[in-house]
C-alpha positions as CSV (number, residue, x, y, z in Angstrom):
1,M,-8.1,-27.5,-19.8
2,T,-8.1,-23.8,-20.5
3,D,-5.5,-22.7,-23.1
4,T,-4.4,-19.3,-21.8
5,S,-2.0,-18.9,-24.8
6,L,-5.0,-18.3,-27.2
7,P,-5.3,-14.7,-28.5
8,K,-7.8,-12.4,-27.0
9,V,-9.6,-12.0,-30.4
10,G,-11.2,-15.0,-32.0
11,K,-11.8,-15.2,-35.8
12,Y,-14.2,-17.7,-37.3
13,L,-15.2,-18.5,-40.9
14,F,-18.8,-18.7,-41.9
15,R,-20.7,-19.2,-45.2
16,S,-23.8,-17.5,-46.5
17,E,-25.9,-20.6,-47.4
18,P,-28.7,-20.3,-49.9
19,F,-31.4,-21.2,-47.4
20,H,-30.1,-18.5,-45.0
21,C,-30.7,-15.7,-47.7
22,D,-33.7,-13.6,-48.6
23,F,-35.2,-12.9,-52.0
24,S,-32.4,-10.4,-52.8
25,K,-29.8,-13.3,-52.3
26,H,-28.3,-11.6,-49.3
27,L,-27.9,-13.2,-45.9
28,L,-30.9,-12.6,-43.6
29,M,-30.1,-10.4,-40.6
30,S,-31.4,-13.1,-38.2
31,H,-28.9,-15.6,-39.6
32,L,-26.1,-13.1,-39.4
33,G,-27.1,-12.7,-35.7
34,N,-26.9,-16.4,-35.2
35,H,-23.4,-16.4,-36.6
36,L,-22.4,-13.7,-34.2
37,L,-23.8,-15.7,-31.3
38,N,-22.0,-18.8,-32.6
39,A,-18.7,-16.9,-32.7
40,A,-19.3,-15.7,-29.2
41,D,-19.9,-19.3,-28.1
42,F,-16.8,-20.6,-29.9
43,H,-14.6,-17.8,-28.4
44,S,-15.8,-18.3,-24.8
45,N,-15.8,-22.1,-24.9
46,D,-12.2,-22.2,-26.3
47,R,-11.1,-19.9,-23.5
48,G,-12.8,-21.8,-20.7
49,F,-15.7,-19.6,-19.7
50,G,-18.3,-20.8,-22.2
51,V,-21.6,-22.7,-21.6
52,N,-19.8,-26.0,-21.9
53,Y,-18.1,-25.3,-18.6
54,L,-20.7,-23.0,-17.1
55,N,-23.6,-25.4,-17.3
56,G,-21.7,-27.8,-15.0
57,I,-21.7,-25.1,-12.3
58,Q,-25.3,-23.9,-12.8
59,R,-24.4,-20.9,-14.8
60,T,-25.0,-19.6,-18.3
61,W,-24.7,-16.5,-20.5
62,V,-27.8,-14.6,-21.6
63,L,-27.8,-11.9,-24.2
64,S,-28.9,-8.5,-22.8
65,R,-28.4,-6.1,-25.6
66,L,-27.2,-6.3,-29.2
67,A,-26.5,-3.7,-31.8
68,V,-25.4,-4.6,-35.4
69,E,-24.6,-2.0,-38.1
70,M,-23.8,-3.2,-41.6
71,E,-22.4,-1.4,-44.6
72,A,-23.1,-4.5,-46.8
73,M,-24.6,-8.0,-46.2
74,P,-22.8,-11.2,-47.4
75,E,-24.3,-12.5,-50.6
76,I,-25.3,-16.0,-51.4
77,Y,-22.4,-18.5,-51.1
78,D,-20.1,-15.8,-49.8
79,E,-17.6,-16.9,-47.1
80,F,-16.9,-14.3,-44.4
81,Y,-15.2,-13.9,-41.1
82,V,-16.6,-12.9,-37.7
83,E,-14.1,-11.6,-35.2
84,T,-15.1,-11.3,-31.6
85,W,-13.6,-10.1,-28.4
86,C,-14.5,-9.1,-24.8
87,E,-14.1,-5.3,-24.4
88,K,-15.0,-5.2,-20.7
89,A,-16.1,-7.4,-17.8
90,I,-17.9,-5.9,-14.8
91,H,-19.0,-8.5,-12.2
92,Y,-22.4,-9.5,-13.7
93,F,-22.0,-8.3,-17.3
94,T,-19.5,-8.4,-20.1
95,S,-19.3,-6.3,-23.3
96,R,-18.5,-8.3,-26.4
97,D,-17.7,-6.7,-29.8
98,F,-17.8,-8.2,-33.3
99,A,-16.3,-7.3,-36.7
100,I,-17.7,-8.9,-39.9
101,T,-15.3,-9.0,-42.8
102,S,-15.3,-10.5,-46.3
103,K,-12.8,-13.3,-47.0
104,E,-10.7,-10.7,-48.8
105,G,-10.6,-8.5,-45.7
106,K,-13.3,-5.9,-46.6
107,V,-15.2,-4.6,-43.5
108,L,-18.9,-5.4,-43.9
109,G,-20.0,-4.3,-40.5
110,Y,-19.7,-4.4,-36.7
111,G,-21.6,-5.5,-33.7
112,R,-21.7,-4.6,-30.0
113,S,-23.4,-6.7,-27.3
114,I,-23.9,-7.0,-23.6
115,W,-24.2,-10.4,-21.9
116,A,-25.2,-11.3,-18.4
117,M,-24.1,-14.3,-16.5
118,I,-27.0,-15.9,-14.5
119,D,-27.6,-18.8,-12.2
120,T,-29.6,-21.4,-14.2
121,E,-31.7,-22.4,-11.1
122,T,-32.6,-19.0,-9.7
123,R,-32.3,-17.1,-13.0
124,Q,-30.6,-14.3,-11.0
125,P,-27.3,-12.5,-11.9
126,A,-24.1,-14.4,-11.0
127,D,-20.6,-13.0,-10.4
128,I,-18.5,-13.5,-13.5
129,F,-15.3,-13.0,-11.5
130,A,-16.2,-16.0,-9.3
131,V,-15.7,-18.3,-12.4
132,K,-12.1,-19.8,-12.5
133,N,-10.8,-16.9,-10.3
134,G,-11.8,-14.3,-12.8
135,L,-10.3,-16.0,-15.9
136,I,-12.3,-13.8,-18.3
137,Q,-10.2,-10.8,-17.2
138,S,-7.1,-12.2,-18.9
139,F,-8.9,-12.2,-22.2
140,V,-10.3,-8.7,-22.1
141,E,-9.2,-6.7,-25.2
142,T,-9.3,-2.9,-24.9
143,E,-7.1,-1.9,-27.8
144,K,-9.1,-3.3,-30.8
145,P,-11.6,-0.6,-32.0
146,C,-15.3,-1.2,-32.7
147,P,-16.3,2.1,-34.4
148,I,-20.0,1.9,-34.1
149,A,-22.2,3.4,-31.3
150,K,-22.9,1.2,-28.3
151,P,-26.3,-0.4,-28.0
152,S,-28.7,2.5,-27.5
153,R,-31.3,2.9,-24.8
154,V,-34.4,2.5,-27.0
155,M,-37.3,4.7,-26.0
156,V,-40.7,3.7,-27.2
157,P,-43.6,6.2,-26.5
158,D,-46.7,5.1,-24.7
159,D,-48.9,5.8,-27.7
160,A,-47.0,3.3,-30.0
161,K,-49.5,1.4,-32.0
162,L,-50.2,-2.3,-31.7
163,V,-49.3,-3.7,-35.2
164,R,-49.2,-7.5,-34.6
165,S,-49.8,-10.2,-32.1
166,I,-48.3,-13.7,-32.5
167,A,-48.4,-17.0,-30.6
168,T,-45.2,-18.8,-29.6
169,Y,-44.4,-22.4,-30.3
170,Y,-41.7,-25.1,-30.0
171,N,-39.5,-23.7,-32.7
172,D,-39.3,-20.3,-30.9
173,V,-37.6,-21.8,-27.8
174,D,-33.8,-22.1,-27.3
175,L,-31.6,-24.3,-25.1
176,N,-32.2,-22.0,-22.1
177,G,-35.9,-22.8,-22.3
178,H,-37.0,-19.2,-23.3
179,I,-37.8,-17.6,-26.6
180,N,-34.7,-17.4,-28.8
181,S,-33.1,-14.0,-29.1
182,M,-32.9,-14.2,-32.9
183,K,-36.6,-15.2,-33.1
184,Y,-37.5,-11.8,-31.9
185,V,-35.4,-10.3,-34.7
186,E,-37.2,-12.5,-37.2
187,H,-40.6,-11.4,-35.9
188,L,-39.6,-7.7,-35.8
189,L,-38.4,-7.8,-39.4
190,D,-41.5,-9.6,-40.5
191,L,-43.5,-6.4,-39.6
192,F,-42.4,-5.0,-43.0
193,D,-43.4,-6.5,-46.3
194,L,-41.4,-7.4,-49.4
195,D,-42.2,-4.1,-51.1
196,W,-40.5,-2.3,-48.2
197,Y,-37.4,-4.4,-48.5
198,R,-37.3,-3.9,-52.3
199,S,-36.6,-0.2,-51.7
200,H,-34.9,-0.3,-48.2
201,R,-32.2,-2.2,-46.5
202,L,-31.7,-2.6,-42.8
203,K,-28.6,-0.6,-41.9
204,R,-28.7,-1.0,-38.1
205,F,-30.7,-2.6,-35.4
206,D,-30.5,-2.2,-31.6
207,I,-32.4,-4.6,-29.4
208,A,-32.6,-4.7,-25.6
209,Y,-34.0,-7.8,-23.9
210,V,-36.0,-6.9,-20.8
211,A,-37.6,-10.2,-19.6
212,E,-37.7,-13.8,-20.7
213,S,-40.6,-15.1,-22.6
214,H,-41.7,-18.7,-22.9
215,Q,-43.6,-21.0,-25.2
216,G,-47.3,-20.3,-24.9
217,D,-46.8,-16.5,-24.3
218,E,-48.4,-14.2,-26.8
219,L,-46.1,-11.5,-28.2
220,R,-47.6,-8.1,-29.0
221,F,-45.6,-5.6,-31.1
222,Y,-46.1,-1.9,-30.6
223,S,-44.5,0.3,-33.2
224,H,-43.6,4.0,-33.5
225,Q,-42.0,5.7,-36.5
226,K,-39.4,8.1,-35.1
227,A,-38.1,9.4,-38.4
228,D,-37.9,8.5,-42.0
229,G,-36.8,4.8,-42.0
230,V,-36.4,4.7,-38.2
231,F,-38.8,2.6,-36.1
232,A,-38.9,2.1,-32.3
233,I,-40.7,-1.1,-31.4
234,K,-41.8,-2.5,-28.1
235,V,-42.6,-6.2,-27.6
236,M,-44.9,-7.0,-24.8
237,K,-45.7,-10.5,-23.6
238,K,-49.1,-11.8,-22.5
239,C,-48.6,-14.8,-20.3
240,P,-51.3,-17.4,-19.8
241,G,-53.4,-16.7,-16.7
242,I,-51.9,-13.3,-16.2
243,E,-54.0,-10.3,-17.1
244,E,-51.4,-7.6,-17.5
245,E,-48.9,-7.4,-20.3
246,Q,-45.2,-7.4,-19.4
247,E,-42.4,-6.0,-21.5
248,A,-40.2,-8.6,-23.2
249,C,-37.8,-6.5,-25.3
250,R,-37.5,-3.2,-27.2
251,C,-35.8,-2.5,-30.5
252,Q,-34.9,0.3,-32.9
253,L,-34.6,-0.5,-36.6
254,T,-32.8,1.9,-38.9
255,F,-33.4,1.5,-42.6
256,E,-31.8,3.3,-45.5
257,K,-33.2,3.6,-49.1
258,I,-31.5,1.4,-51.7
């Protein structure tokens, strides 16, 4: 049963576990991303429009765009909160925002995301408002601010250089049967070595998912440096038996010097 008395904003406590941290003893961005996705899942399930309900009617949520901008990353063993809320719902898409704060209330960063509802059989967009008579509309929160820029339309020039190709395996695949959204983030951040991260930190990333990839696809990463510390990267997939590459996602990484 749906509890319509729940607040529009959900708040969830997480912990920066040692095995989720990098060499600097800060939480890895991919694990922070997973915590954001978990918070989104908790929020939507508690309010009756999450995958627990949707899978029973051949529907699911897929992440379309995500932007995360951090002033500081949680350190090893830190407990922190993720707040999340739906800013807007428009038939096939919903905008969901995040605020990441320390247990003491200090703002660490924010996130913005766009999600699509799809039919799990056809993989085509599905009408959000057809679910429980548009239940999601009663949980849209327009007053809470999210003071970072919306996910940008990342432009990657045609002359971007191929910098890496990787195969995909079992551990890359999520419950929807395609390559996990945070696996792309891991692979993208692996394009830079430890020496880079000793002198730079990732301040913001924008990622737009264009098409699903599956186990067995080869992912090819094309990178272009737009400015000092700013990289636009396009991920192309090479599917078995298909000659042409197809775009899977594109990302912009913005680093600042430490």
